[in-house]
N, CA, C and O atoms as CSV, one atom per row, in Angstrom:
chain,resi,resn,atom,element,x,y,z
A,1,MET,N,N,84.227,-78.707,4.819
A,1,MET,CA,C,84.344,-79.783,5.794
A,1,MET,C,C,82.941,-80.167,6.288
A,1,MET,O,O,82.135,-79.302,6.631
A,2,TYR,N,N,82.672,-81.452,6.316
A,2,TYR,CA,C,81.367,-81.967,6.758
A,2,TYR,C,C,81.309,-81.994,8.279
A,2,TYR,O,O,82.226,-82.482,8.940
A,3,GLU,N,N,80.225,-81.467,8.820
A,3,GLU,CA,C,80.004,-81.497,10.265
A,3,GLU,C,C,78.751,-82.324,10.538
A,3,GLU,O,O,77.707,-82.080,9.933
A,4,ALA,N,N,78.843,-83.289,11.434
A,4,ALA,CA,C,77.688,-84.128,11.765
A,4,ALA,C,C,76.594,-83.269,12.405
A,4,ALA,O,O,76.867,-82.411,13.244
A,5,MET,N,N,75.365,-83.520,11.993
A,5,MET,CA,C,74.226,-82.777,12.532
A,5,MET,C,C,73.797,-83.407,13.856
A,5,MET,O,O,73.844,-84.627,14.016
A,6,CYS,N,N,73.388,-82.583,14.783
A,6,CYS,CA,C,72.866,-83.041,16.069
A,6,CYS,C,C,71.335,-82.997,15.970
A,6,CYS,O,O,70.740,-81.923,16.051
A,7,TRP,N,N,70.709,-84.147,15.797
A,7,TRP,CA,C,69.259,-84.233,15.630
A,7,TRP,C,C,68.581,-84.289,16.986
A,7,TRP,O,O,69.039,-84.990,17.888
A,8,ARG,N,N,67.476,-83.540,17.132
A,8,ARG,CA,C,66.690,-83.528,18.372
A,8,ARG,C,C,65.224,-83.762,18.024
A,8,ARG,O,O,64.777,-83.431,16.926
A,9,HIS,N,N,64.486,-84.333,18.964
A,9,HIS,CA,C,63.034,-84.417,18.790
A,9,HIS,C,C,62.348,-83.947,20.072
A,9,HIS,O,O,62.967,-83.857,21.131
A,10,SER,N,N,61.089,-83.659,19.950
A,10,SER,CA,C,60.329,-83.062,21.044
A,10,SER,C,C,60.285,-83.958,22.271
A,10,SER,O,O,60.136,-85.175,22.161
A,11,SER,N,N,60.414,-83.349,23.431
A,11,SER,CA,C,60.275,-84.095,24.685
A,11,SER,C,C,58.831,-84.538,24.896
A,11,SER,O,O,58.563,-85.373,25.760
A,12,PHE,N,N,57.891,-83.987,24.116
A,12,PHE,CA,C,56.485,-84.388,24.202
A,12,PHE,C,C,56.226,-85.689,23.447
A,12,PHE,O,O,55.140,-86.256,23.569
A,13,SER,N,N,57.181,-86.169,22.682
A,13,SER,CA,C,57.042,-87.407,21.925
A,13,SER,C,C,57.501,-88.566,22.798
A,13,SER,O,O,58.673,-88.942,22.795
A,14,GLN,N,N,56.548,-89.127,23.547
A,14,GLN,CA,C,56.861,-90.205,24.478
A,14,GLN,C,C,55.771,-91.262,24.407
A,14,GLN,O,O,54.744,-91.062,23.759
A,15,GLY,N,N,55.995,-92.380,25.069
A,15,GLY,CA,C,54.990,-93.430,25.130
A,15,GLY,C,C,55.026,-94.328,23.913
A,15,GLY,O,O,56.034,-94.397,23.210
A,16,SER,N,N,53.924,-95.016,23.664
A,16,SER,CA,C,53.887,-96.007,22.589
A,16,SER,C,C,53.826,-95.378,21.201
A,16,SER,O,O,54.291,-95.988,20.237
A,17,ASP,N,N,53.265,-94.176,21.072
A,17,ASP,CA,C,53.187,-93.514,19.780
A,17,ASP,C,C,54.193,-92.378,19.737
A,17,ASP,O,O,53.897,-91.259,20.158
A,18,GLN,N,N,55.375,-92.668,19.232
A,18,GLN,CA,C,56.425,-91.649,19.181
A,18,GLN,C,C,56.505,-91.031,17.793
A,18,GLN,O,O,57.593,-90.853,17.245
A,19,THR,N,N,55.347,-90.706,17.230
A,19,THR,CA,C,55.288,-90.046,15.953
A,19,THR,C,C,55.794,-88.625,16.127
A,19,THR,O,O,55.199,-87.834,16.859
A,20,CYS,N,N,56.867,-88.308,15.470
A,20,CYS,CA,C,57.474,-87.009,15.683
A,20,CYS,C,C,58.365,-86.666,14.499
A,20,CYS,O,O,58.564,-87.479,13.597
A,21,VAL,N,N,58.886,-85.476,14.516
A,21,VAL,CA,C,59.920,-85.086,13.569
A,21,VAL,C,C,61.179,-84.777,14.360
A,21,VAL,O,O,61.117,-84.402,15.531
A,22,ASP,N,N,62.320,-84.939,13.706
A,22,ASP,CA,C,63.600,-84.569,14.282
A,22,ASP,C,C,64.030,-83.252,13.645
A,22,ASP,O,O,63.756,-83.002,12.472
A,23,VAL,N,N,64.700,-82.421,14.420
A,23,VAL,CA,C,65.170,-81.130,13.943
A,23,VAL,C,C,66.652,-81.001,14.254
A,23,VAL,O,O,67.093,-81.317,15.359
A,24,ALA,N,N,67.420,-80.532,13.270
A,24,ALA,CA,C,68.844,-80.241,13.460
A,24,ALA,C,C,69.078,-78.794,13.057
A,24,ALA,O,O,68.706,-78.379,11.959
A,25,ILE,N,N,69.694,-78.033,13.947
A,25,ILE,CA,C,69.934,-76.614,13.695
A,25,ILE,C,C,71.432,-76.380,13.583
A,25,ILE,O,O,72.204,-76.740,14.472
A,26,SER,N,N,71.827,-75.768,12.467
A,26,SER,CA,C,73.225,-75.390,12.265
A,26,SER,C,C,73.290,-73.868,12.148
A,26,SER,O,O,72.244,-73.219,12.113
A,27,PRO,N,N,74.465,-73.291,12.089
A,27,PRO,CA,C,74.546,-71.839,11.935
A,27,PRO,C,C,73.929,-71.318,10.629
A,27,PRO,O,O,73.542,-70.152,10.549
A,28,SER,N,N,73.836,-72.177,9.612
A,28,SER,CA,C,73.355,-71.703,8.307
A,28,SER,C,C,71.954,-72.159,7.938
A,28,SER,O,O,71.309,-71.529,7.100
A,29,ASP,N,N,71.457,-73.248,8.547
A,29,ASP,CA,C,70.129,-73.725,8.177
A,29,ASP,C,C,69.521,-74.613,9.253
A,29,ASP,O,O,70.165,-74.951,10.246
A,30,VAL,N,N,68.262,-74.983,9.028
A,30,VAL,CA,C,67.534,-75.899,9.914
A,30,VAL,C,C,67.066,-77.053,9.055
A,30,VAL,O,O,66.553,-76.844,7.956
A,31,ARG,N,N,67.235,-78.263,9.543
A,31,ARG,CA,C,66.827,-79.459,8.796
A,31,ARG,C,C,65.781,-80.220,9.607
A,31,ARG,O,O,65.858,-80.297,10.834
A,32,VAL,N,N,64.804,-80.779,8.895
A,32,VAL,CA,C,63.695,-81.494,9.527
A,32,VAL,C,C,63.545,-82.836,8.818
A,32,VAL,O,O,63.598,-82.907,7.590
A,33,ARG,N,N,63.357,-83.903,9.602
A,33,ARG,CA,C,63.150,-85.240,9.025
A,33,ARG,C,C,62.123,-85.995,9.863
A,33,ARG,O,O,61.836,-85.625,11.001
A,34,ASP,N,N,61.582,-87.047,9.286
A,34,ASP,CA,C,60.644,-87.931,9.979
A,34,ASP,C,C,61.446,-88.805,10.933
A,34,ASP,O,O,62.375,-89.493,10.509
A,35,SER,N,N,61.099,-88.786,12.211
A,35,SER,CA,C,61.860,-89.554,13.198
A,35,SER,C,C,61.775,-91.061,12.957
A,35,SER,O,O,62.663,-91.803,13.375
A,36,LYS,N,N,60.716,-91.518,12.286
A,36,LYS,CA,C,60.572,-92.943,12.000
A,36,LYS,C,C,61.406,-93.363,10.788
A,36,LYS,O,O,61.588,-94.558,10.553
A,37,ASP,N,N,61.918,-92.392,10.011
A,37,ASP,CA,C,62.688,-92.683,8.799
A,37,ASP,C,C,63.926,-91.784,8.757
A,37,ASP,O,O,64.022,-90.905,7.901
A,38,PRO,N,N,64.876,-91.999,9.680
A,38,PRO,CA,C,66.019,-91.096,9.781
A,38,PRO,C,C,66.913,-91.064,8.540
A,38,PRO,O,O,67.674,-90.114,8.356
A,39,ASP,N,N,66.832,-92.077,7.699
A,39,ASP,CA,C,67.627,-92.092,6.468
A,39,ASP,C,C,66.836,-91.578,5.269
A,39,ASP,O,O,67.336,-91.577,4.144
A,40,GLY,N,N,65.604,-91.144,5.510
A,40,GLY,CA,C,64.738,-90.667,4.437
A,40,GLY,C,C,65.023,-89.218,4.073
A,40,GLY,O,O,66.069,-88.672,4.424
A,41,PRO,N,N,64.081,-88.604,3.366
A,41,PRO,CA,C,64.271,-87.223,2.916
A,41,PRO,C,C,64.388,-86.234,4.069
A,41,PRO,O,O,63.849,-86.450,5.154
A,42,VAL,N,N,65.095,-85.159,3.810
A,42,VAL,CA,C,65.304,-84.102,4.796
A,42,VAL,C,C,64.866,-82.780,4.175
A,42,VAL,O,O,65.260,-82.453,3.055
A,43,LEU,N,N,64.058,-82.028,4.897
A,43,LEU,CA,C,63.671,-80.682,4.473
A,43,LEU,C,C,64.672,-79.694,5.054
A,43,LEU,O,O,65.074,-79.813,6.211
A,44,ARG,N,N,65.076,-78.704,4.232
A,44,ARG,CA,C,66.036,-77.691,4.690
A,44,ARG,C,C,65.394,-76.319,4.617
A,44,ARG,O,O,64.747,-75.970,3.630
A,45,PHE,N,N,65.583,-75.547,5.680
A,45,PHE,CA,C,65.048,-74.193,5.762
A,45,PHE,C,C,66.167,-73.239,6.165
A,45,PHE,O,O,67.070,-73.610,6.916
A,46,SER,N,N,66.103,-72.012,5.664
A,46,SER,CA,C,67.052,-71.004,6.127
A,46,SER,C,C,66.689,-70.645,7.572
A,46,SER,O,O,65.586,-70.932,8.038
A,47,ILE,N,N,67.624,-70.023,8.258
A,47,ILE,CA,C,67.371,-69.596,9.636
A,47,ILE,C,C,66.188,-68.624,9.676
A,47,ILE,O,O,65.346,-68.708,10.570
A,48,VAL,N,N,66.124,-67.706,8.713
A,48,VAL,CA,C,65.029,-66.728,8.667
A,48,VAL,C,C,63.689,-67.438,8.425
A,48,VAL,O,O,62.698,-67.115,9.080
A,49,GLU,N,N,63.647,-68.391,7.499
A,49,GLU,CA,C,62.403,-69.135,7.257
A,49,GLU,C,C,61.941,-69.846,8.523
A,49,GLU,O,O,60.753,-69.827,8.845
A,50,TRP,N,N,62.861,-70.467,9.237
A,50,TRP,CA,C,62.523,-71.193,10.471
A,50,TRP,C,C,62.010,-70.239,11.548
A,50,TRP,O,O,61.035,-70.540,12.237
A,51,GLU,N,N,62.667,-69.091,11.689
A,51,GLU,CA,C,62.214,-68.113,12.678
A,51,GLU,C,C,60.798,-67.633,12.368
A,51,GLU,O,O,59.983,-67.481,13.278
A,52,ILE,N,N,60.502,-67.396,11.096
A,52,ILE,CA,C,59.160,-66.961,10.715
A,52,ILE,C,C,58.141,-68.061,10.983
A,52,ILE,O,O,57.037,-67.779,11.448
A,53,PHE,N,N,58.501,-69.316,10.694
A,53,PHE,CA,C,57.610,-70.436,10.991
A,53,PHE,C,C,57.323,-70.508,12.492
A,53,PHE,O,O,56.169,-70.663,12.892
A,54,LEU,N,N,58.357,-70.396,13.323
A,54,LEU,CA,C,58.170,-70.464,14.775
A,54,LEU,C,C,57.289,-69.330,15.287
A,54,LEU,O,O,56.477,-69.536,16.189
A,55,LEU,N,N,57.444,-68.136,14.721
A,55,LEU,CA,C,56.574,-67.022,15.114
A,55,LEU,C,C,55.116,-67.327,14.782
A,55,LEU,O,O,54.227,-67.055,15.589
A,56,GLY,N,N,54.864,-67.892,13.593
A,56,GLY,CA,C,53.495,-68.254,13.213
A,56,GLY,C,C,52.936,-69.342,14.109
A,56,GLY,O,O,51.769,-69.290,14.497
A,57,ALA,N,N,53.771,-70.341,14.445
A,57,ALA,CA,C,53.313,-71.419,15.326
A,57,ALA,C,C,52.983,-70.882,16.715
A,57,ALA,O,O,51.974,-71.264,17.308
A,58,ALA,N,N,53.823,-70.007,17.227
A,58,ALA,CA,C,53.564,-69.420,18.554
A,58,ALA,C,C,52.324,-68.552,18.548
A,58,ALA,O,O,51.684,-68.370,19.584
A,59,ASN,N,N,51.981,-68.016,17.391
A,59,ASN,CA,C,50.795,-67.158,17.255
A,59,ASN,C,C,49.519,-67.975,16.973
A,59,ASN,O,O,48.436,-67.405,16.838
A,60,GLY,N,N,49.651,-69.301,16.886
A,60,GLY,CA,C,48.489,-70.157,16.668
A,60,GLY,C,C,48.070,-70.318,15.222
A,60,GLY,O,O,47.000,-70.866,14.956
A,61,GLU,N,N,48.885,-69.855,14.274
A,61,GLU,CA,C,48.508,-69.903,12.863
A,61,GLU,C,C,48.406,-71.318,12.296
A,61,GLU,O,O,47.790,-71.522,11.250
A,62,PHE,N,N,49.004,-72.289,12.975
A,62,PHE,CA,C,49.007,-73.664,12.463
A,62,PHE,C,C,48.245,-74.621,13.391
A,62,PHE,O,O,48.366,-75.841,13.272
A,63,ASP,N,N,47.469,-74.057,14.305
A,63,ASP,CA,C,46.671,-74.899,15.194
A,63,ASP,C,C,45.661,-75.720,14.389
A,63,ASP,O,O,45.148,-75.260,13.369
A,64,LEU,N,N,45.388,-76.910,14.848
A,64,LEU,CA,C,44.379,-77.756,14.200
A,64,LEU,C,C,42.990,-77.165,14.433
A,64,LEU,O,O,42.737,-76.549,15.468
A,65,PRO,N,N,42.093,-77.355,13.468
A,65,PRO,CA,C,40.724,-76.857,13.681
A,65,PRO,C,C,40.050,-77.593,14.833
A,65,PRO,O,O,40.372,-78.747,15.116
A,66,SER,N,N,39.125,-76.929,15.486
A,66,SER,CA,C,38.368,-77.563,16.572
A,66,SER,C,C,37.567,-78.732,16.035
A,66,SER,O,O,37.067,-78.695,14.911
A,67,ARG,N,N,37.452,-79.762,16.844
A,67,ARG,CA,C,36.692,-80.944,16.403
A,67,ARG,C,C,35.280,-80.853,16.888
A,67,ARG,O,O,34.478,-81.748,16.624
């Protein structure tokens, strides 16, 4: 049975430049899409892959280099 995904985007994406990604979390996977192209491609990650990504992000592993 198909269940509609509940897409969310960051509350930090505001103002004139709303460049962001949307994320939908289900019990079995996490999906990510470009918020400007909601009908475009969707990336799918397992729950474990997403948790590992979030741990790396919280640890600063994906921070942009200093300018």
